[in-house]
Structures are given as C-alpha cells and as structure tokens.
KOLRO-766350 format. One line per 3 residues: number of its first residue (from 1); for each residue z, y, x of N, C-alpha, C. Coordinates in nm, 3 decimals, m for minus. Layout:
<atoms>
NUM> Z Y X Z Y X Z Y X; ...
</atoms>
This chain:
<atoms>
1> m0.369 m0.565 m2.886 m0.324 m0.684 m2.828 m0.347 m0.790 m2.764; m0.239 m0.834 m2.689 m0.255 m0.899 m2.566 m0.344 m1.013 m2.587; m0.404 m1.073 m2.469 m0.522 m1.160 m2.468 m0.439 m1.299 m2.454
4> m0.489 m1.388 m2.548 m0.426 m1.527 m2.553 m0.513 m1.620 m2.506; m0.607 m1.570 m2.418 m0.734 m1.671 m2.396 m0.745 m1.717 m2.248; m0.687 m1.662 m2.173 m0.682 m1.643 m1.975 m0.562 m1.769 m2.003
7> m0.602 m1.820 m1.933 m0.540 m1.964 m1.869 m0.439 m1.906 m1.739; m0.325 m1.937 m1.766 m0.215 m1.907 m1.657 m0.235 m2.003 m1.540; m0.272 m1.917 m1.411 m0.293 m2.040 m1.320 m0.178 m2.120 m1.279
10> m0.175 m2.214 m1.173 m0.084 m2.294 m1.121 0.043 m2.249 m1.045; m0.023 m2.104 m0.993 0.065 m2.036 m0.907 0.186 m1.951 m0.995; 0.078 m1.902 m1.111 0.220 m1.847 m1.196 0.288 m1.918 m1.273
13> 0.269 m2.004 m1.354 0.324 m2.171 m1.363 0.454 m2.155 m1.258; 0.446 m2.209 m1.170 0.540 m2.231 m1.066 0.604 m2.117 m1.045; 0.578 m2.002 m1.028 0.680 m1.871 m1.022 0.758 m1.850 m1.150
16> 0.725 m1.893 m1.285 0.760 m1.912 m1.395 0.874 m2.005 m1.431; 0.824 m2.142 m1.388 0.914 m2.246 m1.379 1.002 m2.242 m1.281; 1.032 m2.182 m1.182 1.126 m2.164 m1.054 1.214 m2.043 m1.110
19> 1.149 m1.942 m1.204 1.270 m1.836 m1.216 1.349 m1.870 m1.336; 1.290 m1.988 m1.400 1.341 m2.049 m1.525 1.457 m2.134 m1.489; 1.477 m2.219 m1.395 1.542 m2.290 m1.319 1.641 m2.224 m1.261
22> 1.613 m2.107 m1.180 1.674 m2.034 m1.111 1.821 m1.986 m1.195; 1.741 m1.920 m1.312 1.816 m1.756 m1.397 1.890 m1.853 m1.513; 1.846 m1.969 m1.545 1.917 m2.059 m1.662 1.928 m2.229 m1.656
25> 1.863 m2.250 m1.549 1.859 m2.387 m1.530 1.792 m2.490 m1.626; 1.675 m2.444 m1.683 1.619 m2.534 m1.750 1.485 m2.553 m1.709; 1.431 m2.654 m1.735 1.270 m2.711 m1.669 1.156 m2.641 m1.784
28> 1.075 m2.575 m1.732 0.971 m2.560 m1.814 0.869 m2.679 m1.870; 0.834 m2.685 m1.998 0.767 m2.812 m2.025 0.634 m2.790 m1.972; 0.586 m2.900 m1.891 0.435 m2.906 m1.863 0.361 m2.922 m1.963
31> 0.380 m2.946 m2.071 0.282 m2.965 m2.191 0.281 m2.823 m2.238; 0.356 m2.726 m2.218 0.391 m2.608 m2.286 0.270 m2.491 m2.305; 0.203 m2.469 m2.408 0.106 m2.418 m2.393 0.182 m2.231 m2.387
34> 0.186 m2.168 m2.276 0.232 m2.056 m2.271 0.126 m1.957 m2.372; 0.039 m1.901 m2.332 m0.126 m1.849 m2.363 m0.120 m1.864 m2.557; m0.044 m1.950 m2.616 m0.044 m1.949 m2.754 0.076 m1.943 m2.789
37> 0.234 m1.952 m2.725 0.326 m1.958 m2.776 0.384 m1.832 m2.817; 0.412 m1.807 m2.948 0.454 m1.675 m3.088 0.518 m1.576 m2.975; 0.664 m1.640 m2.915 0.754 m1.569 m2.873 0.720 m1.553 m2.721
40> 0.663 m1.565 m2.657 0.585 m1.498 m2.526 0.465 m1.420 m2.558; 0.366 m1.444 m2.686 0.316 m1.323 m2.716 0.361 m1.177 m2.773; 0.497 m1.224 m2.814 0.588 m1.139 m2.871 0.624 m1.032 m2.778
43> 0.636 m1.137 m2.660 0.711 m1.026 m2.546 0.625 m0.975 m2.446; 0.497 m1.002 m2.487 0.407 m0.936 m2.418 0.359 m0.806 m2.502; 0.344 m0.840 m2.619 0.349 m0.688 m2.690 0.473 m0.635 m2.698
46> 0.609 m0.666 m2.646 0.713 m0.557 m2.637 0.701 m0.482 m2.486; 0.631 m0.546 m2.401 0.606 m0.519 m2.283 0.471 m0.463 m2.262; 0.401 m0.428 m2.329 0.289 m0.412 m2.327 0.218 m0.438 m2.186
49> 0.213 m0.565 m2.194 0.104 m0.641 m2.089 m0.002 m0.701 m2.181; m0.118 m0.672 m2.134 m0.218 m0.759 m2.180 m0.241 m0.867 m2.218; m0.180 m1.005 m2.064 m0.176 m1.103 m2.056 m0.075 m1.170 m2.014
52> m0.034 m1.280 m2.020 0.076 m1.329 m1.928 0.034 m1.334 m1.774; m0.078 m1.351 m1.732 m0.122 m1.305 m1.598 m0.079 m1.199 m1.555; m0.087 m1.055 m1.649 m0.047 m0.904 m1.623 0.126 m0.934 m1.613
55> 0.149 m1.001 m1.682 0.348 m1.005 m1.709 0.387 m1.075 m1.583; 0.321 m1.191 m1.550 0.384 m1.222 m1.400 0.341 m1.164 m1.291; 0.228 m1.096 m1.288 0.201 m0.985 m1.120 0.296 m0.861 m1.154
58> 0.374 m0.827 m1.300 0.452 m0.709 m1.278 0.581 m0.792 m1.231; 0.603 m0.924 m1.299 0.767 m0.958 m1.246 0.763 m0.984 m1.110; 0.645 m1.000 m1.046 0.654 m1.015 m0.878 0.693 m0.935 m0.793
61> 0.652 m0.803 m0.856 0.647 m0.668 m0.809 0.779 m0.621 m0.770; 0.874 m0.643 m0.898 0.964 m0.624 m0.923 1.111 m0.664 m0.909; 1.193 m0.622 m0.854 1.341 m0.698 m0.814 1.412 m0.740 m0.961
64> 1.419 m0.870 m0.895 1.499 m0.945 m1.035 1.595 m0.860 m1.087; 1.569 m0.864 m1.251 1.656 m0.766 m1.345 1.635 m0.823 m1.488; 1.624 m0.704 m1.559 1.629 m0.720 m1.688 1.496 m0.798 m1.751
67> 1.383 m0.756 m1.704 1.301 m0.802 m1.755 1.257 m0.956 m1.705; 1.288 m0.978 m1.599 1.306 m1.124 m1.561 1.382 m1.210 m1.639; 1.492 m1.172 m1.723 1.578 m1.234 m1.777 1.543 m1.243 m1.927
70> 1.467 m1.138 m1.969 1.394 m1.127 m2.140 1.293 m1.258 m2.079; 1.212 m1.250 m2.023 1.082 m1.344 m2.026 1.158 m1.498 m2.007; 1.295 m1.505 m1.911 1.349 m1.658 m1.904 1.367 m1.690 m2.041
73> 1.444 m1.595 m2.154 1.462 m1.596 m2.285 1.343 m1.661 m2.369; 1.230 m1.590 m2.348 1.121 m1.618 m2.425 1.071 m1.749 m2.415; 1.074 m1.776 m2.284 1.066 m1.959 m2.251 1.128 m2.041 m2.296
76> 1.281 m2.058 m2.323 1.355 m2.104 m2.373 1.304 m2.181 m2.509; 1.325 m2.324 m2.510 1.305 m2.354 m2.643 1.398 m2.319 m2.736; 1.349 m2.347 m2.872 1.375 m2.269 m2.968 1.397 m2.335 m3.099
79> 1.414 m2.487 m3.105 1.385 m2.531 m3.230 1.512 m2.567 m3.273; 1.516 m2.590 m3.419 1.618 m2.586 m3.511 1.605 m2.583 m3.687; 1.658 m2.635 m3.727 1.667 m2.615 m3.850 1.805 m2.641 m3.948
82> 1.855 m2.677 m4.082 1.980 m2.664 m4.133 1.977 m2.790 m4.162; 2.089 m2.853 m4.128 2.144 m2.975 m4.114 2.062 m3.102 m4.095; 1.980 m3.092 m3.927 1.866 m3.113 m3.895 1.939 m3.282 m3.853
85> 1.871 m3.370 m3.857 1.917 m3.508 m3.845 2.010 m3.529 m3.923; 1.972 m3.592 m4.045 2.083 m3.618 m4.137 2.202 m3.715 m4.102; 2.181 m3.837 m4.050 2.289 m3.931 m3.990 2.405 m3.845 m3.929
88> 2.348 m3.723 m3.839 2.490 m3.713 m3.760 2.565 m3.615 m3.801; 2.473 m3.523 m3.930 2.602 m3.479 m4.029 2.655 m3.531 m4.084; 2.619 m3.640 m4.126 2.716 m3.754 m4.219 2.846 m3.789 m4.140
91> 2.806 m3.812 m3.993 2.881 m3.867 m3.938 3.010 m3.766 m3.914; 2.964 m3.638 m3.884 3.079 m3.491 m3.854 3.134 m3.497 m3.963; 3.082 m3.488 m4.072 3.163 m3.519 m4.233 3.222 m3.620 m4.277
94> 3.193 m3.751 m4.206 3.285 m3.844 m4.267 3.357 m3.907 m4.205; 3.338 m3.893 m4.044 3.448 m3.941 m3.935 3.529 m3.809 m3.878; 3.416 m3.756 m3.830 3.473 m3.609 m3.720 3.567 m3.543 m3.747
97> 3.514 m3.466 m3.896 3.594 m3.330 m3.912 3.721 m3.415 m4.001; 3.720 m3.528 m4.051 3.886 m3.593 m4.095 3.946 m3.622 m4.016; 3.911 m3.659 m3.940 4.014 m3.716 m3.798 4.052 m3.596 m3.719
100> 3.965 m3.493 m3.743 4.032 m3.359 m3.654 4.122 m3.275 m3.762; 4.074 m3.251 m3.872 4.169 m3.271 m3.970 4.297 m3.276 m3.938; 4.288 m3.415 m3.946 4.416 m3.540 m3.955 4.487 m3.492 m3.856
103> 4.457 m3.442 m3.675 4.520 m3.440 m3.577 4.569 m3.310 m3.547; 4.485 m3.225 m3.602 4.520 m3.065 m3.639 4.644 m3.019 m3.757; 4.691 m3.133 m3.813 4.796 m3.094 m3.908 4.885 m3.010 m3.906
106> 4.934 m3.006 m3.781 5.041 m2.952 m3.758 5.018 m2.806 m3.696; 4.925 m2.747 m3.679 4.863 m2.615 m3.618 4.760 m2.595 m3.737; 4.697 m2.634 m3.822 4.605 m2.616 m3.933 4.521 m2.478 m3.856
109> 4.465 m2.520 m3.760 4.348 m2.439 m3.701 4.254 m2.547 m3.634; 4.136 m2.483 m3.624 4.027 m2.562 m3.580 3.910 m2.483 m3.534; 3.872 m2.471 m3.401 3.759 m2.404 m3.359 3.648 m2.488 m3.333
112> 3.514 m2.433 m3.373 3.394 m2.567 m3.375 3.256 m2.496 m3.263; 3.202 m2.544 m3.209 3.106 m2.471 m3.113 2.994 m2.540 m3.145; 2.898 m2.424 m3.175 2.770 m2.492 m3.175 2.690 m2.435 m3.025
115> 2.674 m2.484 m2.955 2.621 m2.473 m2.778 2.452 m2.482 m2.773; 2.411 m2.385 m2.772 2.271 m2.345 m2.790 2.199 m2.343 m2.953; 2.267 m2.253 m2.977 2.248 m2.235 m3.164 2.136 m2.214 m3.201
118> 1.991 m2.189 m3.119 1.897 m2.137 m3.130 1.953 m1.980 m3.263; 1.864 m1.986 m3.350 1.850 m1.921 m3.489 2.023 m1.914 m3.549; 2.062 m2.004 m3.556 2.186 m2.052 m3.652 2.183 m2.101 m3.738
121> 2.092 m2.186 m3.759 2.066 m2.258 m3.858 2.175 m2.391 m3.836; 2.216 m2.464 m3.729 2.296 m2.527 m3.718 2.431 m2.500 m3.707; 2.479 m2.348 m3.668 2.632 m2.302 m3.686 2.638 m2.299 m3.856
124> 2.530 m2.267 m3.915 2.564 m2.209 m4.057 2.593 m2.377 m4.108; 2.518 m2.498 m4.067 2.522 m2.601 m4.101 2.680 m2.658 m4.130; 2.744 m2.625 m3.980 2.860 m2.663 m3.968 2.972 m2.602 m4.020
127> 2.956 m2.479 m4.052 3.064 m2.403 m4.119 3.024 m2.444 m4.261; 2.937 m2.480 m4.325 2.916 m2.553 m4.511 3.028 m2.683 m4.464; 2.987 m2.768 m4.383 3.054 m2.860 m4.386 3.196 m2.860 m4.364
130> 3.262 m2.769 m4.283 3.401 m2.731 m4.253 3.453 m2.686 m4.397; 3.359 m2.597 m4.441 3.436 m2.543 m4.547 3.451 m2.661 m4.679; 3.359 m2.727 m4.696 3.350 m2.819 m4.792 3.487 m2.923 m4.761
133> 3.508 m2.965 m4.606 3.582 m3.064 m4.575 3.725 m3.002 m4.600; 3.746 m2.846 m4.581 3.917 m2.774 m4.594 3.874 m2.720 m4.744; 3.809 m2.766 m4.827 3.856 m2.682 m4.990 3.951 m2.722 m5.044
136> 4.039 m2.780 m5.018 4.190 m2.782 m5.077 4.260 m2.750 m4.977; 4.270 m2.718 m4.882 4.339 m2.686 m4.780 4.330 m2.525 m4.724; 4.421 m2.440 m4.829 4.382 m2.304 m4.783 4.468 m2.253 m4.671
139> 4.540 m2.308 m4.635 4.617 m2.261 m4.563 4.543 m2.283 m4.417; 4.407 m2.316 m4.372 4.371 m2.322 m4.233 4.301 m2.234 m4.183; 4.330 m2.183 m4.019 4.239 m2.113 m3.990 4.131 m2.224 m3.925
142> 4.017 m2.099 m3.930 3.891 m2.214 m3.845 3.775 m2.110 m3.818; 3.703 m2.156 m3.722 3.613 m2.078 m3.685 3.503 m2.114 m3.631; 3.366 m2.072 m3.623 3.262 m2.170 m3.550 3.199 m2.083 m3.475
145> 3.193 m2.115 m3.334 3.120 m2.019 m3.259 2.995 m2.064 m3.219; 2.886 m1.995 m3.264 2.747 m1.984 m3.195 2.719 m1.919 m3.083; 2.645 m2.031 m3.021 2.618 m1.927 m2.866 2.470 m1.978 m2.808
148> 2.377 m1.896 m2.753 2.243 m1.920 m2.703 2.222 m1.813 m2.599; 2.095 m1.867 m2.531 2.135 m1.784 m2.413 2.004 m1.670 m2.461; 1.942 m1.673 m2.557 1.838 m1.579 m2.617 1.878 m1.507 m2.725
151> 1.846 m1.327 m2.661 1.940 m1.239 m2.727 1.832 m1.215 m2.906; 1.718 m1.248 m2.915 1.637 m1.245 m3.016 1.713 m1.362 m3.088; 1.781 m1.470 m3.066 1.776 m1.570 m3.154 1.944 m1.561 m3.196
154> 2.010 m1.485 m3.156 2.145 m1.436 m3.159 2.108 m1.316 m3.302; 2.037 m1.224 m3.274 2.035 m1.156 m3.361 1.979 m1.192 m3.482; 1.874 m1.304 m3.513 1.849 m1.360 m3.633 1.937 m1.417 m3.665
157> 1.987 m1.478 m3.592 2.156 m1.559 m3.631 2.233 m1.486 m3.727; 2.272 m1.371 m3.644 2.357 m1.266 m3.683 2.302 m1.207 m3.804; 2.222 m1.227 m3.846 2.167 m1.148 m4.003 2.198 m1.276 m4.083
160> 2.159 m1.397 m4.024 2.206 m1.459 m4.163 2.078 m1.459 m4.285; 1.971 m1.427 m4.223 1.846 m1.425 m4.367 1.752 m1.510 m4.288; 1.737 m1.601 m4.410 1.618 m1.679 m4.382 1.519 m1.674 m4.459
163> 1.403 m1.701 m4.410 1.280 m1.743 m4.495 1.237 m1.847 m4.581; 1.196 m1.876 m4.698 1.178 m1.976 m4.754 1.168 m2.117 m4.682; 1.039 m2.095 m4.584 1.009 m2.193 m4.488 1.122 m2.247 m4.427
166> 1.202 m2.164 m4.349 1.351 m2.197 m4.313 1.455 m2.281 m4.409; 1.427 m2.232 m4.516 1.557 m2.311 m4.641 1.502 m2.446 m4.633; 1.387 m2.433 m4.662 1.272 m2.584 m4.675 1.311 m2.685 m4.586
169> 1.359 m2.616 m4.484 1.346 m2.703 m4.379 1.524 m2.798 m4.329; 1.549 m2.854 m4.458 1.690 m2.922 m4.423 1.789 m2.896 m4.535; 1.780 m2.765 m4.586 1.895 m2.715 m4.684 1.899 m2.785 m4.782
172> 1.966 m2.866 m4.873 1.986 m2.956 m4.997 2.009 m2.810 m5.090; 1.962 m2.852 m5.208 1.929 m2.753 m5.346 2.101 m2.704 m5.365; 2.207 m2.803 m5.339 2.343 m2.763 m5.381 2.419 m2.666 m5.326
175> 2.342 m2.689 m5.159 2.406 m2.597 m5.065 2.363 m2.428 m5.099; 2.214 m2.444 m5.097 2.149 m2.359 m5.150 2.200 m2.252 m5.242; 2.222 m2.286 m5.348 2.306 m2.238 m5.477 2.434 m2.170 m5.438
178> 2.500 m2.264 m5.353 2.666 m2.244 m5.327 2.668 m2.104 m5.217; 2.586 m2.134 m5.112 2.631 m2.054 m4.965 2.511 m1.943 m4.979; 2.435 m1.898 m5.044 2.315 m1.827 m5.043 2.296 m1.714 m5.131
181> 2.238 m1.601 m5.124 2.177 m1.541 m5.227 2.055 m1.497 m5.191; 1.984 m1.488 m5.308 1.816 m1.458 m5.251 1.819 m1.279 m5.286; 1.739 m1.258 m5.170 1.719 m1.061 m5.161 1.578 m1.037 m5.101
184> 1.512 m0.975 m5.181 1.333 m0.962 m5.158 1.314 m1.100 m5.144; 1.229 m1.120 m5.053 1.148 m1.283 m5.020 1.268 m1.334 m4.901; 1.388 m1.337 m4.877 1.443 m1.375 m4.790 1.555 m1.443 m4.888
187> 1.632 m1.545 m4.808 1.753 m1.598 m4.822 1.852 m1.566 m4.755; 1.984 m1.509 m4.798 2.090 m1.432 m4.698 2.234 m1.531 m4.706; 2.248 m1.586 m4.606 2.402 m1.615 m4.581 2.498 m1.531 m4.675
190> 2.605 m1.619 m4.775 2.657 m1.505 m4.833 2.818 m1.537 m4.738; 2.894 m1.401 m4.736 2.995 m1.353 m4.666 3.109 m1.473 m4.637; 3.137 m1.549 m4.787 3.255 m1.656 m4.756 3.200 m1.748 m4.575
193> 3.093 m1.806 m4.569 3.032 m1.854 m4.470 2.996 m1.768 m4.321; 2.963 m1.659 m4.308 2.894 m1.589 m4.236 3.016 m1.526 m4.160; 3.136 m1.490 m4.249 3.232 m1.461 m4.214 3.322 m1.574 m4.081
196> 3.277 m1.656 m4.107 3.348 m1.797 m4.031 3.301 m1.785 m3.927; 3.188 m1.741 m3.879 3.074 m1.779 m3.767 3.119 m1.608 m3.673; 3.138 m1.653 m3.523 3.086 m1.556 m3.464 2.958 m1.609 m3.343
199> 2.893 m1.511 m3.332 2.755 m1.554 m3.257 2.808 m1.452 m3.115; 2.724 m1.525 m3.010 2.749 m1.471 m2.889 2.623 m1.495 m2.822; 2.573 m1.434 m2.743 2.464 m1.487 m2.582 2.584 m1.526 m2.522
202> 2.486 m1.635 m2.442 2.591 m1.674 m2.350 2.455 m1.807 m2.278; 2.458 m1.799 m2.148 2.381 m1.837 m2.042 2.476 m1.939 m2.001; 2.455 m2.075 m2.055 2.579 m2.200 m2.025 2.547 m2.243 m1.874
205> 2.480 m2.174 m1.740 2.462 m2.198 m1.647 2.557 m2.131 m1.562; 2.501 m1.986 m1.574 2.533 m1.871 m1.502 2.672 m1.790 m1.544; 2.679 m1.793 m1.659 2.781 m1.737 m1.704 2.932 m1.683 m1.631
208> 2.978 m1.621 m1.657 3.109 m1.607 m1.591 3.234 m1.562 m1.693; 3.213 m1.591 m1.813 3.268 m1.595 m1.934 3.390 m1.703 m1.911; 3.463 m1.713 m1.961 3.561 m1.817 m1.970 3.514 m1.878 m2.112
211> 3.517 m2.051 m2.107 3.452 m2.092 m2.225 3.577 m2.088 m2.312; 3.557 m2.111 m2.464 3.670 m2.108 m2.559 3.705 m2.270 m2.529; 3.874 m2.259 m2.591 3.929 m2.416 m2.616 3.877 m2.452 m2.732
214> 3.782 m2.579 m2.752 3.709 m2.590 m2.889 3.764 m2.744 m2.920; 3.803 m2.776 m3.074 3.749 m2.912 m3.093 3.666 m3.014 m3.117; 3.536 m2.909 m3.125 3.410 m3.002 m3.170 3.330 m2.926 m3.081
217> 3.177 m3.003 m3.002 3.094 m2.916 m2.954 2.981 m2.953 m3.023; 2.877 m2.903 m3.084 2.754 m2.948 m3.086 2.632 m2.896 m2.963; 2.616 m3.032 m2.903 2.529 m2.951 m2.815 2.412 m3.053 m2.808
220> 2.290 m3.033 m2.917 2.236 m3.158 m2.949 2.089 m3.099 m2.884; 2.003 m3.184 m2.837 1.872 m3.148 m2.758 1.879 m3.016 m2.664; 1.944 m3.028 m2.607 1.960 m2.892 m2.512 1.975 m2.946 m2.412
223> 2.065 m3.052 m2.341 2.069 m3.086 m2.219 1.926 m3.170 m2.177; 1.866 m3.215 m2.196 1.718 m3.238 m2.141 1.618 m3.163 m2.112; 1.665 m3.017 m2.171 1.554 m2.893 m2.075 1.609 m2.867 m1.960
226> 1.776 m2.912 m1.892 1.798 m2.871 m1.777 1.764 m2.950 m1.627; 1.720 m2.913 m1.540 1.740 m3.024 m1.415 1.899 m3.076 m1.388; 1.907 m3.219 m1.338 1.945 m3.293 m1.304 2.107 m3.203 m1.237
229> 2.097 m3.121 m1.166 2.228 m3.083 m1.077 2.266 m2.965 m1.217; 2.196 m2.876 m1.264 2.238 m2.799 m1.386 2.292 m2.866 m1.492; 2.262 m3.054 m1.522 2.319 m3.111 m1.590 2.455 m3.118 m1.588
232> 2.483 m3.181 m1.476 2.590 m3.210 m1.461 2.709 m3.056 m1.429; 2.666 m2.953 m1.400 2.746 m2.818 m1.406 2.783 m2.811 m1.541; 2.669 m2.766 m1.666 2.709 m2.775 m1.803 2.769 m2.879 m1.838
235> 2.788 m2.984 m1.782 2.871 m3.084 m1.853 2.979 m3.083 m1.848; 3.025 m3.025 m1.714 3.162 m3.025 m1.642 3.217 m2.877 m1.742; 3.136 m2.802 m1.744 3.191 m2.656 m1.826 3.243 m2.684 m1.964
238> 3.152 m2.803 m2.035 3.193 m2.857 m2.183 3.282 m2.915 m2.146; 3.319 m2.999 m2.064 3.471 m3.064 m2.049 3.573 m3.020 m2.020; 3.585 m2.905 m1.982 3.653 m2.822 m1.980 3.729 m2.711 m2.041
241> 3.599 m2.678 m2.171 3.653 m2.638 m2.290 3.694 m2.679 m2.409; 3.662 m2.879 m2.367 3.688 m2.916 m2.521 3.857 m2.992 m2.499; 3.893 m2.948 m2.638 4.044 m3.046 m2.608 4.031 m3.185 m2.580
244> 4.156 m3.265 m2.566 4.141 m3.339 m2.524 4.101 m3.470 m2.602; 4.138 m3.460 m2.730 4.099 m3.530 m2.859 4.002 m3.466 m2.902; 3.871 m3.368 m2.864 3.778 m3.344 m2.929 3.675 m3.425 m2.943
247> 3.541 m3.394 m2.995 3.429 m3.432 m2.984 3.298 m3.394 m2.919; 3.165 m3.434 m2.843 3.080 m3.377 m2.756 2.986 m3.466 m2.860; 2.919 m3.369 m2.942 2.783 m3.460 m3.020 2.628 m3.401 m2.952
250> 2.573 m3.449 m2.910 2.436 m3.426 m2.819 2.321 m3.499 m2.927; 2.262 m3.518 m2.850 2.049 m3.595 m2.905 2.079 m3.687 m2.948; 2.007 m3.739 m2.970 1.956 m3.867 m2.991 1.950 m3.928 m2.844
253> 1.890 m3.868 m2.736 1.834 m3.960 m2.626 1.922 m3.870 m2.516; 1.971 m3.795 m2.530 2.127 m3.754 m2.422 2.229 m3.805 m2.406; 2.273 m3.807 m2.283 2.437 m3.867 m2.244 2.499 m3.783 m2.203
256> 2.602 m3.821 m2.152 2.720 m3.746 m2.061 2.785 m3.886 m2.022; 2.809 m3.850 m1.872 2.855 m3.960 m1.783 2.992 m3.942 m1.787; 3.090 m4.056 m1.712 3.196 m4.064 m1.685 3.225 m3.965 m1.548
259> 3.104 m3.984 m1.496 3.144 m3.834 m1.394 3.156 m3.687 m1.433; 3.105 m3.658 m1.561 3.140 m3.573 m1.608 3.268 m3.541 m1.679; 3.314 m3.652 m1.715 3.412 m3.652 m1.745 3.429 m3.713 m1.899
262> 3.323 m3.751 m1.978 3.338 m3.849 m2.100 3.274 m4.015 m2.081; 3.344 m4.009 m2.207 3.329 m4.154 m2.274 3.240 m4.167 m2.387; 3.159 m4.265 m2.425 3.096 m4.250 m2.515 3.157 m4.330 m2.657
265> 3.122 m4.305 m2.755 3.200 m4.350 m2.886 3.033 m4.427 m2.945; 2.989 m4.499 m2.961 2.871 m4.553 m3.061 2.896 m4.581 m3.209; 2.797 m4.499 m3.231 2.778 m4.493 m3.408 2.612 m4.528 m3.435
268> 2.601 m4.636 m3.434 2.470 m4.659 m3.490 2.337 m4.607 m3.406; 2.242 m4.563 m3.432 2.149 m4.485 m3.394 2.176 m4.372 m3.280; 2.301 m4.291 m3.279 2.318 m4.213 m3.153 2.486 m4.232 m3.127
271> 2.476 m4.161 m3.010 2.651 m4.183 m2.942 2.665 m4.019 m2.985; 2.814 m4.050 m3.009 2.927 m3.904 m2.956 3.017 m3.956 m2.845; 3.034 m3.807 m2.773 3.136 m3.853 m2.657 3.270 m3.772 m2.699
274> 3.362 m3.835 m2.620 3.504 m3.796 m2.610 3.519 m3.782 m2.471; 3.638 m3.673 m2.405 3.697 m3.657 m2.340 3.764 m3.776 m2.239; 3.708 m3.822 m2.163 3.851 m3.920 m2.071 3.975 m3.896 m2.042
277> 4.043 m3.995 m2.113 4.188 m3.936 m2.098 4.255 m4.000 m1.956
</atoms>
C-alpha cells in the first residue's frame, strides 16, 4: 500500500505543477493535498510506487512519455454531478434548447458538447434534457459529445454505471425512473440515452484533432484551472467550434472575453455567451 503520510516537498510540487501546466495547461491548486487524493493514490497503486516522492523521482529520470501524461490526468480536477446547478439547467431547458430547436427547424439537427465532462453526469443530464425537449419531434438527429482529459473519467462515463451516491447527487426521482435501470448495486443509463452520447478523450490545449461544429458548449468550472495564456487558447478553439448562433455556458465565476470572440448574455446569477457577429 502506498504511503500517504510523507509530505511532498516544494521541489516535487513545483515539478508536478510545471508538468501539469506544460502538458495540459492547468494550474495545480495550491491547497490540494496530493498525499490524500484518492486518484493520486490509485495511480501509485497502478504504478507500484510507494509514495508520491518515489513517483516524482521516477518521472524526473524518464523522458516525457505515457507515465507523465497519466500523472497529469490524475492531477486534473474531476468534480461533477447530475444537473449540477439547477438554475443553469433550467435556463438550458427553458431558453437555450427551445431557441436552438427553432433555429434548426430547417435541418432538424443538433450537436451539443460537454467539454471537460469528467465522469459523464453532465453529458447524460444534457441528453435527458434534450430528449424531453424533442419528445414530440421524432425526425430530429442529435448527439451529445462528452470530452475529458482523463482516460479513467471517459471509461466511467462510457460505462453509464453509477453508484447510489452518484444518483443522490442531483438526479430527480422522475428521471431516475425514466432513464435508468438498477443492476445489482449500481444504476445504469438506458440505451435510449446512452446511444445519444459519444465520449472521447481530448486535451483542449494540445489536441491536434479538429474540433466539432456544435450548437451548444457546456464548459463549466473548467476554465478557472487553466493559466491565463491557455485560457485564451482554449476559448479561441471553442469559438471556432461553435456555430454563429450557438451558446457557450460556463461556470458562475468564469467569463469569455470579446478578445476571444464572445459576447455575454446575462441571466440572473450567471452569464451565458454567444459568438460575436
């Protein structure tokens, strides 16, 4: 069992912070305890390292490769829940989706992107909302794309299998009954929702993949973890992916500047953004 009692010294923390910034563009939170983080401890077990110190020493000896990227994935923040921040999803359901449906009435197509989807709860929430918005419109073609830096997160999301604790975090009872089925001690997303979502690993900073053309991007509580230069890079990439009349939804304290190509639309306690015309 890896040691969780040794403290990581400043040199090692600086090394990890620089690596996270270089490979993925995010800032390592100063208050975060690496020696007690479950994801970091899981990585120590997988790599047969006795401590964070031992793992960092190994990283320093090796040329940059898969292990470095695996460590960066483990350091990334991964906090999510179903229908997180109810007012945001109410705005999506009452304002954004009806507007997009009206504007896409000639194509009957929608593509929605959850960028930084973590373990998939937000992507499934968006798919449930869209299913209900289009329940009387069978001719529509639509898809939710969920992307995340972490291979582990993508695997969990693709499984569509969640614990009772996960379910209790934000999922309304009526939607649990409608879209999930119980299998042993987990709740599994039904195929009618699961088949609407494509999950994919993606590094928003270094990805050479062409970003999809989408109508809505949920990029919530992610931008704050990037340093300023990478924030600009990522926002410009999101702008290039968003259709001219699409929407960008971010976290309550996050913003997209005019320099990045966005203009704000205020809605109570939070702000959504649209591409500048």
